[in-house]
Wavefront OBJ file of the C-alpha trace (Angstrom):
o trace
v -81.005 46.960 51.434
v -79.477 43.601 50.488
v -77.960 43.245 47.040
v -80.610 40.831 45.653
v -83.408 43.117 46.879
v -81.694 46.157 45.375
v -81.421 44.414 42.028
v -85.084 43.470 42.146
v -85.960 47.105 42.838
v -83.865 48.254 39.890
v -85.579 45.796 37.553
v -88.858 47.666 38.086
v -87.346 51.055 37.389
v -87.200 51.688 33.639
v -84.631 54.438 34.060
v -82.259 51.871 35.595
v -82.893 49.035 33.129
v -79.492 49.310 31.441
v -77.688 49.414 34.802
v -79.719 46.395 35.891
v -78.494 44.465 32.863
v -74.836 45.090 33.607
v -75.289 44.449 37.348
v -76.789 40.987 36.858
v -73.323 39.500 36.291
v -72.074 41.110 39.510
v -75.007 39.610 41.380
v -74.244 36.074 40.200
v -70.599 36.465 41.214
v -71.683 37.767 44.642
v -73.924 34.720 45.092
v -71.048 32.386 44.251
v -68.815 34.082 46.829
v -71.522 33.543 49.461
v -71.683 29.828 48.572
v -75.400 30.168 47.933
v -77.369 28.009 45.555
v -78.868 29.805 42.575
v -80.280 28.778 39.253
v -77.982 29.102 36.261
v -77.940 32.616 34.790
v -79.974 33.043 31.605
v -78.197 32.930 28.241
v -76.879 36.170 26.806
v -79.388 35.956 23.953
v -82.584 33.956 23.724
v -85.251 33.910 21.020
v -88.474 32.183 22.060
v -91.052 31.233 19.398
v -90.367 34.390 17.396
v -92.650 35.282 14.464
v -92.485 38.299 12.153
v -94.670 39.302 9.180
v -93.578 41.758 6.476
v -95.682 42.774 3.495
v -98.435 40.372 4.485
v -96.063 37.399 4.502
v -94.621 35.577 7.506
v -90.872 35.889 6.981
v -89.818 34.477 10.379
v -91.750 31.542 11.847
v -91.466 30.143 15.345
v -87.696 30.598 15.705
v -85.961 29.499 18.921
v -82.272 30.315 19.425
v -79.879 30.753 22.339
v -76.387 32.191 22.543
v -74.014 32.268 25.510
v -71.283 34.798 26.205
v -68.115 34.020 24.281
v -69.932 32.044 21.585
v -69.939 32.896 17.878
v -73.068 31.801 16.031
v -73.089 31.600 12.245
v -76.550 32.322 10.815
v -76.927 30.832 7.344
v -79.662 30.723 4.729
v -80.410 31.521 1.107
v -81.701 34.971 0.100
v -85.129 35.542 1.628
v -84.650 32.954 4.374
v -85.338 35.537 7.112
v -81.786 36.189 8.310
v -81.771 39.999 8.144
v -85.215 40.246 9.740
v -84.093 37.966 12.569
v -80.981 40.085 13.140
v -83.055 43.288 13.107
v -85.256 41.853 15.875
v -82.196 40.841 17.904
v -80.844 44.378 17.527
v -84.187 45.898 18.572
v -84.785 47.623 15.224
v -87.915 45.490 14.697
v -90.229 43.814 17.173
v -91.585 40.289 16.779
v -95.311 39.949 16.138
v -95.254 36.979 18.498
v -92.632 35.500 20.785
v -89.824 37.120 22.757
v -86.278 38.315 22.190
v -84.411 38.396 25.515
v -80.966 39.608 26.519
v -79.815 37.977 29.744
v -83.418 37.165 30.583
v -84.788 40.671 29.905
v -87.444 40.910 27.186
v -86.521 43.699 24.760
v -90.206 44.577 24.429
v -90.166 45.565 28.116
v -86.577 46.863 28.230
v -85.894 48.519 24.837
v -83.098 50.626 26.356
v -80.921 47.533 26.661
v -80.103 47.463 22.961
v -78.408 50.864 23.132
v -75.845 49.599 25.636
v -75.756 45.837 25.198
v -75.965 45.391 21.412
v -73.637 46.466 18.630
v -75.319 46.070 15.229
v -73.845 46.251 11.756
v -76.657 45.946 9.179
v -75.976 44.656 5.685
v -75.711 48.272 4.490
v -74.150 50.350 7.230
v -76.313 53.467 7.826
v -73.819 56.330 7.548
v -74.078 60.098 7.139
v -72.172 61.121 3.979
v -71.600 64.700 5.201
v -69.641 63.592 8.291
v -66.013 62.564 8.518
v -65.034 59.162 9.838
v -64.006 60.597 13.216
v -67.212 62.652 13.438
v -69.200 59.452 12.863
v -67.710 57.727 15.861
v -68.078 60.854 18.006
v -71.759 61.091 17.027
v -72.351 57.429 17.900
v -70.648 57.950 21.254
v -72.968 60.852 22.083
v -76.052 58.941 20.928
v -75.117 56.108 23.295
v -74.422 58.465 26.175
v -70.680 57.774 26.273
v -68.606 60.493 27.934
v -65.070 61.090 29.128
v -61.519 60.968 27.837
v -61.659 57.200 27.548
v -64.158 57.485 24.704
v -61.676 59.393 22.549
v -58.978 56.815 23.216
v -61.375 53.984 22.398
v -62.300 55.768 19.137
v -58.689 56.278 18.104
v -57.764 52.688 19.011
v -60.596 51.368 16.836
v -59.630 53.575 13.915
v -56.088 52.232 14.097
v -57.221 48.629 14.623
v -59.523 48.796 11.575
v -56.873 50.584 9.483
v -58.977 53.737 9.260
v -56.669 56.146 11.096
v -55.462 57.535 7.782
v -59.066 58.209 6.739
v -60.226 59.808 10.006
v -60.628 63.319 8.507
v -62.176 62.192 5.222
v -65.883 62.490 4.466
v -67.726 59.185 4.409
v -69.198 60.162 1.025
v -65.822 59.651 -0.685
v -64.923 56.336 0.962
v -64.901 52.983 -0.808
v -67.478 50.339 0.094
v -64.949 48.407 2.162
v -63.953 51.537 4.063
v -67.595 52.416 4.770
v -68.156 48.872 6.009
v -65.269 49.243 8.450
v -66.647 52.582 9.680
v -69.951 50.822 10.413
v -68.081 48.074 12.252
v -66.205 50.660 14.331
v -69.522 52.261 15.314
v -70.870 48.856 16.363
v -67.788 48.158 18.510
v -67.327 51.616 20.057
v -69.358 50.997 23.238
v -67.898 47.489 23.775
v -71.253 45.686 23.578
v -71.998 42.360 25.220
v -73.641 41.177 21.980
v -72.335 41.886 18.475
v -74.766 41.405 15.566
v -73.161 41.357 12.107
v -75.139 41.125 8.866
v -72.832 40.292 5.933
v -69.906 42.183 7.519
v -67.482 41.044 4.821
v -69.223 43.032 2.067
v -66.633 45.007 0.121
v -63.660 43.788 2.161
v -60.514 42.597 0.436
v -58.832 39.365 1.642
v -56.562 41.173 4.107
v -59.464 43.139 5.573
v -61.580 39.968 5.771
v -58.787 38.304 7.744
v -58.719 41.324 10.076
v -62.489 40.985 10.578
v -62.128 37.324 11.545
v -59.385 38.219 14.008
v -61.570 40.917 15.593
v -64.478 38.509 15.971
v -62.232 35.970 17.714
v -60.888 38.683 20.025
v -64.351 39.871 21.014
v -65.508 36.305 21.674
v -62.414 35.621 23.801
v -63.308 38.732 25.841
v -66.759 37.260 26.565
v -68.784 38.966 23.852
v -71.455 36.930 22.084
v -71.444 37.267 18.279
v -74.132 36.519 15.713
v -72.662 36.465 12.213
v -74.863 36.248 9.124
v -73.096 35.441 5.883
v -73.485 33.596 2.586
v -69.897 32.364 2.768
v -69.546 28.967 4.424
v -65.746 29.342 4.832
v -66.340 32.453 6.963
v -68.537 30.401 9.292
v -66.107 27.522 9.613
v -63.241 29.976 10.239
v -64.700 31.815 13.253
v -67.941 30.204 14.468
v -68.418 27.470 17.058
v -72.161 27.101 16.449
v -74.317 27.314 13.338
v -78.013 27.905 12.674
v -79.665 27.549 9.260
v -82.877 29.370 8.370
v -84.982 28.327 5.393
v -88.297 29.897 4.405
v -88.396 31.662 7.751
v -88.014 28.522 9.854
v -85.037 27.299 11.826
v -84.063 24.040 10.109
v -80.756 23.337 11.837
v -79.011 24.521 15.028
v -75.962 22.725 16.390
v -72.296 22.943 17.241
v -70.186 23.489 14.165
v -69.103 20.286 12.463
v -66.473 19.792 9.761
v -66.639 22.111 6.757
v -67.663 19.323 4.406
v -70.497 18.236 6.680
v -71.773 21.799 7.027
v -71.876 22.238 3.263
v -73.829 19.000 2.877
v -76.331 19.987 5.563
v -76.760 23.466 4.089
v -77.281 22.194 0.530
v -79.778 19.583 1.691
v -81.832 22.232 3.519
v -81.475 24.936 0.862
v -82.636 22.649 -1.968
v -85.472 21.020 -0.017
v -88.227 23.152 -1.541
v -87.012 22.584 -5.107
v -86.823 18.818 -4.548
v -90.318 18.716 -3.035
v -91.708 20.753 -5.939
v -90.120 18.329 -8.407
v -91.630 15.347 -6.605
v -95.121 16.903 -6.694
v -94.787 17.672 -10.393
v -93.787 14.067 -11.111
l 1 2 3 4 5 6 7 8 9 10 11 12 13 14 15 16 17 18 19 20 21 22 23 24 25 26 27 28 29 30 31 32 33 34 35 36 37 38 39 40 41 42 43 44 45 46 47 48 49 50 51 52 53 54 55 56 57 58 59 60 61 62 63 64 65 66 67 68 69 70 71 72 73 74 75 76 77 78 79 80 81 82 83 84 85 86 87 88 89 90 91 92 93 94 95 96 97 98 99 100 101 102 103 104 105 106 107 108 109 110 111 112 113 114 115 116 117 118 119 120 121 122 123 124 125 126 127 128 129 130 131 132 133 134 135 136 137 138 139 140 141 142 143 144 145 146 147 148 149 150 151 152 153 154 155 156 157 158 159 160 161 162 163 164 165 166 167 168 169 170 171 172 173 174 175 176 177 178 179 180 181 182 183 184 185 186 187 188 189 190 191 192 193 194 195 196 197 198 199 200 201 202 203 204 205 206 207 208 209 210 211 212 213 214 215 216 217 218 219 220 221 222 223 224 225 226 227 228 229 230 231 232 233 234 235 236 237 238 239 240 241 242 243 244 245 246 247 248 249 250 251 252 253 254 255 256 257 258 259 260 261 262 263 264 265 266 267 268 269 270 271 272 273 274 275 276 277 278 279 280 281 282 283 284 285
């Protein structure tokens, strides 16, 4: 069976959906070697007309976003803008009521297994088990993701050292500081070397040195071809590591563009964030 036909066969086999995802890149490289013409590969991440209702209210409305491998997207917005809900849909923890979330052209509604291998997600509050040690946490995440072999232990130990957690490896998560727990959650998100990293306020509880380490890690992952979506309230964090920015307001995407100068970004953000208040004042007048 030819390689393109084999890939097509795999796409229809749900048990092979994760393997299909990782083989797509090999297919495109094979096509290039054969000097064949092919359409451009789909973006790593694509949101198409995504809507989501929570508590009877539409918190995400008709959002379109794309992200390529190696890009870092800063997702900005005031509290309640829809950022965390959007990230939860990207990570597969929630499904859109309408629209599609796709990873390399595969709709997560049809291929939910992709998130387990392709996405590393750090929610705003990292979900951790207080009765486990730091090392046990990473081992549990490895088993949940089906990771096996001696390389997993090395990857775990390398991450613990990289995130300055090697000295805490035998401590229970229950006794860790907030910053330490945040770094444990980040290690869990990075353990399987995902193609897409989704970070919701990852700097919570980090001191300046740890925040600098986080920025360095994000740059490293992007340089290795990982796509990163970073949600934060801190504009300096976006200007330090992101090359694109998207601004949500009242559930709608109000701005999506390459990152401009820090001063320009602040002006754009303030203009969008204060739009509702200004319109309310005009109506009252």
